[in-house]
Structure formats: C-alpha cells, structure tokens
C-alpha positions in Angstrom: -11.4 -20.2 6.8 -14.3 -21.9 8.0 -17.4 -21.5 6.2 -18.1 -21.6 9.8 -21.9 -21.1 11.5 -25.0 -18.9 11.6 -26.5 -16.9 14.4 -28.5 -20.0 14.9 -25.5 -22.2 15.4 -27.0 -23.8 12.4 -24.8 -24.3 8.3 -23.8 -20.4 7.2 -26.2 -19.7 4.0 -25.3 -17.7 1.0 -25.8 -14.4 1.8 -25.8 -13.4 -2.8 -26.1 -15.4 -5.4 -25.7 -12.5 -7.5 -23.1 -10.0 -6.6 -19.4 -12.2 -4.9 -20.3 -10.9 -1.4 -18.1 -11.7 1.8 -14.1 -10.9 3.1 -13.7 -14.5 1.4 -15.3 -13.5 -2.0 -17.7 -16.4 -2.2 -20.7 -15.4 -1.8 -21.2 -16.5 2.1 -20.3 -14.3 4.7 -17.6 -16.6 5.8 -14.3 -15.0 8.1 -11.5 -15.8 9.2 -7.8 -14.5 10.7 -7.3 -12.4 7.4 -10.5 -10.6 7.9 -9.4 -8.2 10.0 -12.9 -6.2 9.9 -15.3 -8.6 10.9 -16.6 -8.8 7.9 -19.9 -11.0 9.2 -23.8 -9.1 9.1 -25.3 -10.0 5.6 -27.4 -6.8 5.2 -30.2 -6.1 1.9 -28.3 -2.3 2.3 -30.5 0.9 2.0 -30.2 3.8 0.9 -29.7 5.3 4.4 -26.9 3.2 5.6 -25.0 4.1 2.0 -24.9 7.5 3.0 -24.2 7.2 6.2 -21.5 5.2 5.0 -20.3 7.7 2.2 -20.6 10.4 5.2 -18.3 8.6 7.6 -15.3 8.8 4.7 -16.7 4.6 3.9 -17.8 4.6 -0.1 -19.7 1.7 -0.7 -21.7 2.8 -3.6 -18.4 3.4 -5.8 -16.4 0.5 -7.0 -13.2 -0.7 -6.6 -12.2 -3.0 -9.4 -9.1 -3.6 -8.0 -10.6 -5.2 -4.6 -13.4 -7.0 -6.7 -16.1 -4.5 -5.5 -18.2 -3.5 -7.7 -20.0 -0.9 -5.7 -23.5 -1.1 -3.7 -26.6 0.2 -4.4 -30.0 0.6 -2.3 -31.2 -3.5 -2.0 -28.3 -5.4 -3.0 -27.4 -8.0 -0.3 -23.8 -8.1 1.0 -21.3 -9.1 3.8 -21.1 -6.2 5.4 -18.8 -5.2 8.4 -20.1 -6.3 12.7 -19.2 -2.7 13.1 -20.5 -0.8 11.2 -23.5 -1.8 11.0 -23.3 -1.4 14.9 -21.9 2.4 13.6 -25.3 2.2 11.9 -27.7 0.8 14.4 -26.9 4.2 17.0 -27.6 6.2 14.2 -30.2 5.0 13.3 -30.3 3.7 9.4 -28.9 0.2 10.5 -30.7 -1.9 7.2 -32.0 -5.1 7.8 -30.1 -8.3 8.0 -31.0 -12.0 6.8 -30.3 -13.8 10.0 -29.6 -16.9 8.8 -26.5 -15.1 6.2 -25.5 -13.7 9.1 -22.0 -15.4 10.8 -22.0 -16.5 14.3 -18.8 -14.1 14.4 -21.2 -11.0 15.0 -22.4 -11.7 18.4 -19.2 -11.2 19.1 -20.7 -7.8 18.8 -23.4 -7.6 18.1 -26.6 -8.8 20.0 -29.3 -10.9 19.1 -32.0 -9.4 20.2 -30.9 -6.0 17.9 -30.1 -8.3 14.9 -33.7 -9.3 15.4 -35.6 -6.1 14.7 -33.7 -5.4 11.8 -34.4 -9.1 10.8 -35.8 -10.0 7.5 -35.9 -13.6 8.0 -37.4 -14.0 11.3 -41.1 -12.9 12.5 
C-alpha cells in the first residue's frame, strides 16, 4: 500500500476523519493490489446514491461489523469504488466528490471532466 497522490498529482488528503474509511480503514482513499474494487473516490454519499446501490444489491446503509463497516447515511464521506461511482453517474445519481481526497487511480476508470462536474472542492 502506498499513500499515493490525488487526481491533481498532489498528496492525497484524508476523505473523512470521523469514520475510518478507505480500503485500509485509514481515513484516506489509499489503494493497493489487495483493493480489487478500487475504493478510490472520496464521495459525500446521498440518499439517491445509497438507494441506487441498495437496488443493485450493494447495501451501503446497513452496518457490517465483521468488515469494520459502520453503514452510511446521507452526508457521510466515504471512499467508494470507482466502478460504482461510474454506474451511479450513468444512472444520474452520482454523489459529489472531494477531488483532493480522491486517489489518482480513479482516473483509470473515470474522466476528470465527470469528476469535476460533481466536485465539492473545485469552483
């Protein structure tokens, strides 16, 4: 695991300090070879996104203590899979993102233009 850079090529910022997010549960959207889902997009989840994921069999609202997963509610920031963010974008329910906390590898699956359209931290 390497801390890595964000989508701007700068040091990756923490996604959340109150919840231990990220594949490695460090609070940052760090990634490595074990992270097959690419949990690299720092998103502020919305009810629409959570409902979309639940409808596709990916319930992000229910806690799963065995995986150190607290369950999410609208407004929580969480490192989500790039593929799920893209699916949600295509469905019109992609949650806003924090680009300074989104890992650069997100750009392997997502366009900077799409991310910027949903960014919380870019004017």
